[in-house]
N, C-alpha and C positions, 0 to 999 in steps of 0.2 A: 533339536535332536530328537529323533524318534526312539525312545527307550522302551516302548511297549512292543511286544512281539506281533508281527503281522497277523491279520486275521485270515490266514489261508495256510494250508500245509506247506512247509518249507522243503524243497528238494536241494536247493543250491544256496550255500553260504559264500558270499563274496567278501573275502578278507583283504583289506587294504592297509598295509603297514605304512605309516607316514612319519616324516621327520622334516619339519620346515618345508612343506610342499605347497605353500600359499599360491605360487605362480602356476602350477600344473594340476593340482588336485581338482580344481573346479571343472576342468575338461572331462575328467573321468566321471565325476559325480553327475554331470549333466546328462551322461548317457544312462545312468542308473536311475531312471525315472520310476515313480510309483507304478506307472502303467506296465513298464517292462518287467518290474519285479513281480507284480501280480500274474502277468501272463506266463512268466517262466518260473514262478514259484521260488523267488529269490529273496534273501535278506541281505543287507549291506552292513558290513561291520568295519568300522574305521578304527584301527588300533594305533595310538599315537606313541611314538618313542621318546618324547620329551621336547616337543616343538616349543619355540620361543617366538615365533612369528604369528601370523593370523590363521594358521592351519586349523587350530581348535575351533575358532569362531566359524570358519567355513564349514567344518564338519558338523558343528552343532546346528546349522541351518538345514542340513540334509535330513531326510526322513530315516536314515539308517541309525545303527546302534554305535555310539562313540565309546570306545574303551580308552580312557585317559591313562597316562603313565603315572602311577602313584608311588614309584620307587624312590623318587628323588634323584635318580641318575639317568643318564641317556642309555637307552636300551640298544642292544644289537638288533638288527633286522630279524634275526632268528627269534629273539625274545618277543619282538612286536608281533610276528606272525603267530607264535604259540599263544600269546595272550588273546589274540583275536579268535583263534581256533577254540579256546576254552569256552567261549560263549556261543559258538556256532551250533546250530541245530539241524543243518541240512545233511542230507545223505552224502553230498559231494561238497568239497571246500575248493573254491577257486581263489588262490592267492595271486593277487595282481598289485604290482607296485603303483604308487600314486602318480608316477610320471609315465605310465604305460596305458595305451589304449587298444582295445580290440579293433582290427582293421575294418571289419563288418559287424558292428555290435549285435544286430538282430540275429544274424546267421550264427555268430559266435555263441550266443547264449542258447540259441535253438539246438545246436549240436551237443552242448553240455547238458541241456534239459533231457534230450533224447538218451544220452549216455547215462544219466542219473536214473533213468527209467529202465536200464538194461537193454537199450536198443542201439542201432546204428553200427557203423563199421568199427567202432572202438569198444564194443560191448564186453569184450573179453579182458580188456585192460583194467588195471587198478589205479593207474596214474597216467596223466597225459602231459607231455612236454610240448611247448608251443614254438613255432618258428618266430623269430624276432627280427624285425626290420626297423629302419628309420623311416618316418613318414615322408611322403614325396615332397612336401613343401620345405623340408629341411635337408633332404638327402643330397649327398655329394656322390661322385663316382667312386670314392674310396669306401663310402658307406655300402653302396650297392655291391661292390666287389667282395668286401669282407663278409657281409651278412649272407650273401648268396652262398658263398663257400662254407661259411661256418654252419649254417642251417643244414646244408647237405652232409657235412661232416657229422653233425649231431644225429641226423636221420639215419646214417649208416651205422653209427655206434649203437644207437638204441634199437632200431627195427631190424637190422641185419645181424649185428654182433651180440645183441641182447644185453648190452651194458646200460646200467641204470645211470642216467645223466639227464640234466635239463637246466635251462637257465631260469634264474629266480624272478625274472620280470613277470613271468606268469607260470605258475605250476598248479595243475588241477588234480586233486587226489580224492579218492573215496574216503570218507571220514573214518570209517572203521579201520581202514588200512593205516591211515595217518596215526591213529591212536595206538594201533598194534605196535608200530615201530617206535613210538615215544615221541613222535613229532620231530621238529627241528632241533638240532643240538644247539642249545642256547649259549654254549660256551664258544662257539665258532664265530669269529668276526667276519670271516670270508670263507667261501666254499660250502656254506650251509645248504645251498640249494643242490649242489652236486651230491653232498653227503646224504641228504634225504632220499633222493631217487636211487642212490647206490644201495642203501639199506632196503628200500622197498623191493628192488629188483632181485634180492636174495630169495625172496619167497613169492613175489607176485609180479605181474607183467606191467612193464612201463612201455608206453607207446608214444612215438613222435607223431603228432596230429598235424599234418600239413594243412588241413582245412580250418586251423584255428590261429591264423596269424595275428600278431600284435605289433604295435609300433612303440618303440621306446624313445625317450629323449636322447639326443646325441651329446648332451652336455659333458659327460665324463670322457667320451672319445675326443671331443674337441680339446679338452684340457690336456689329457695325457697322451693321446695318440693310440692307434690300434696295437702297435707292437708292445708298448709298455703294458697295456691292459691285458693282452693275450698272455704275456709272460707272467703277469700276476695271477691270472686264472690258473695257469698250468702249475705254477709253483705251489699255490694254495691247495689245489686238488691233490697234487702228489703228497703234500704234507699231511693232508687229512687222511689219505690212505695209509701212509707209513707211520705216522705219529698220533693220529686222532685229534690234531689240532691245526689251526691255520698258522701260516707264517705271520700274516698281518696281526698287529696287536690292536689296531683301531682302523676302521673303514671311514676314510674321510669323505663326508658328504660334499657333493658339488652342487651348488644352487645358483 
């Protein structure tokens, strides 16, 4: 575990919330090499929510910063992200789940690096939402159909209707804006991703960045199906808006 700060100025803090991600975390960490971190001025922060498998051992072998769960209880993903953000020093925080991979890693972090420097097509935005797909080697026709539609739906809501929304697989936020809104609502078991961008959009600009695609694991869709998951997303989002809390009392991990 690299617990010393990198010897170069940090622009991007990559925060990875994890909970029992021994199977998929190594794929993401393999992308975040010391070389790309130096080139793109990045630090890697792995925030553990209470793993009981070998996730901590895998994280400890990486050059990033490991933030262990010291609460004695399993954290919500919102708590995990906030704990990672507390030690972040970058101008921009890229929250990416342990089972999620940038489609084109070099280009992905190049765009974020440019944005952190106040340049590029997204320079007026304070937060970026990413299109999410299933990787080609695991993709089914139902995956392609759903994600193509849902990404276009989110793009319309964000870029056209100016509604703050974004999937939690990968959310990229300027750190000062993240701190201004108080970070993620740690009391929300679900809908915390939507809630963060909703609050940011009240005062700042959220942009759907089509040039920052990521691939997520299909494991949750395989277990529950798209209809049930979409219904859960919708119900939790409406509950967050109306009552300030999610319907779900616990978010079941699928491993």
